C-alpha positions in Angstrom: 8.1 -8.7 18.4 9.8 -5.4 17.7 10.2 -6.3 14.0 6.5 -7.0 13.7 5.8 -3.6 15.1 8.1 -2.0 12.5 6.1 -3.8 9.8 2.9 -2.5 11.5 4.2 1.0 11.4 5.0 0.6 7.7 1.5 -0.7 7.0 -0.1 2.1 8.9 2.0 4.6 7.0 0.9 3.1 3.7 -2.7 3.2 4.8 -2.4 6.9 5.7 -0.7 7.8 2.5 -3.4 6.0 0.4 -6.1 7.6 2.5 -4.7 11.0 1.9 -4.5 10.2 -1.8 -8.1 9.2 -1.7 -9.0 12.6 -0.2 -7.0 14.2 -2.9 -9.1 12.4 -5.5 -12.3 13.7 -3.8 -10.8 17.2 -3.8 -10.3 16.8 -7.6 -14.0 16.4 -7.9 -14.5 19.9 -6.4 -11.9 21.8 -8.4 -11.8 19.9 -11.7 -9.0 18.0 -13.2 -7.6 20.2 -15.9 -6.1 23.0 -13.6 -4.7 20.4 -11.2 -3.1 18.3 -14.0 -1.6 21.4 -15.7 -0.2 22.6 -12.4 1.3 19.1 -11.7 3.0 18.9 -15.1 4.3 22.5 -14.7 5.5 21.9 -11.2 7.4 18.8 -12.0 8.9 20.4 -15.2 7.6 17.6 -17.4 7.1 18.1 -21.1 3.4 17.5 -21.7 4.1 16.1 -25.2 6.5 13.4 -24.0 5.4 9.8 -23.4 4.7 9.4 -19.7 3.1 12.8 -19.0 1.0 12.2 -22.1 -0.2 8.8 -20.8 -1.0 10.5 -17.4 -2.8 13.4 -19.0 -4.9 11.2 -21.3 -5.9 9.0 -18.4 -7.0 11.9 -16.3 -9.0 13.5 -19.2 -11.0 10.3 -19.5 -11.9 10.1 -15.8 -15.6 10.8 -15.0 -16.9 11.9 -11.6 -18.2 8.4 -11.2 -14.7 6.9 -11.8 -13.2 9.4 -9.4 -15.6 8.4 -6.7 -14.8 4.8 -7.4 -11.1 5.5 -7.1 -11.7 7.3 -3.8 -13.7 4.4 -2.5 -11.0 1.9 -3.5 -8.4 4.1 -1.8 -10.5 4.2 1.4 -11.0 0.4 1.3 -7.3 -0.3 0.7 -6.3 2.2 3.5 -8.7 0.6 5.9 -7.2 -2.9 5.1 -3.7 -1.6 5.7 -4.7 0.1 9.0 -6.5 -3.1 10.2 -3.5 -5.1 9.4 -1.3 -2.6 11.2 -3.5 -2.8 14.3 -3.4 -6.6 14.3 0.4 -6.7 13.9 0.9 -4.1 16.6 -1.2 -6.1 19.0 0.6 -9.4 18.1 -2.3 -11.1 16.4 -1.5 -14.2 14.3 -4.3 -13.4 11.8 -2.5 -10.2 11.0 0.8 -12.0 10.3 -1.0 -14.4 8.0 -2.8 -11.5 6.3 0.6 -9.7 5.9 2.3 -12.7 4.3 -0.6 -13.2 1.9 -1.1 -9.6 1.0 2.6 -8.9 0.6 3.1 -12.1 -1.3 0.5 -11.2 -3.9 2.7 -8.4 -5.1 5.8 -10.5 -5.7 4.8 -11.9 -9.2 3.9 -8.4 -10.4 7.2 -7.0 -9.1 9.1 -9.8 -10.8 7.3 -9.1 -14.0 8.2 -5.4 -13.8 11.8 -6.4 -13.3 11.7 -8.6 -16.4 10.4 -5.6 -18.3 13.4 -3.5 -17.2 15.7 -3.3 -14.2 15.8 -0.2 -12.1 17.0 0.6 -8.5 13.4 1.5 -7.5 12.0 -1.8 -8.8 14.8 -3.8 -7.1 14.4 -1.9 -3.8 10.6 -2.4 -3.9 11.0 -6.1 -4.4 13.7 -6.4 -1.7 11.7 -4.6 0.9 8.6 -6.6 0.1 10.4 -9.9 0.2 12.0 -8.8 3.5 8.6 -8.0 5.0 7.0 -11.2 3.8 10.0 -13.3 4.9 10.0 -11.7 8.3 6.3 -12.2 8.9 6.6 -15.8 7.7 9.4 -16.3 10.1 7.4 -14.7 12.9 4.5 -17.1 12.1 6.9 -20.1 12.1 8.6 -19.0 15.3 5.2 -18.4 17.0 4.0 -21.9 16.1 7.0 -23.4 17.9 6.2 -21.7 21.2 4.2 -23.7 23.8 0.6 -22.6 24.1 0.1 -19.8 26.7 -2.6 -20.4 29.3 -5.7 -18.3 28.9 -6.2 -16.0 31.8 -9.6 -14.9 32.9 -10.2 -11.1 33.4 -12.7 -12.0 36.1 -10.0 -13.2 38.5 
C-alpha cells in the first residue's frame, strides 16, 4: 500500500506541474509571446538561430490566442485526471490502479519509438520509471485480486 501512495504522490506532482504550466500559458495571453520567448532563449543561453530553439520559436510565433486557450484547457484537463488518479490511488481504489496501468501503459510505445530514434539517459530513465510504475500498479492489482473479499460494514451500526 505504501508503494501505491508513492505513485499517488508522483501523479499528484505531475498534475500540479501541468496545472502550473497551464496557468503559465494563460499568463502568456496577457503579456504576449514575443518578450517571454526572447527572455527564455536569453536566459537559457540558447542560440536562436540553432535548430531546437528555432523550432520552439517558430511554434510559438504561430500560436493564436485561441490555441493558447485550448492548450490551457488541455493542461487543466490533464492535471485534473492526474489529481483524480492520485486521489484514487491514495485512497486505495482499484479503479485508480486500473486507470494508472492503462494511462501509464499508453506512453510505453511512444517512449520505445523515441529510444529507437536515439538513445539518451533521459529517455532510458523515463521509460524505466514508467515501466516500474505500470509494473507496480499491475502487481498491486494482481495481489489485490488474490485477497479474500472484505465484509462490507455499515456506517449505521
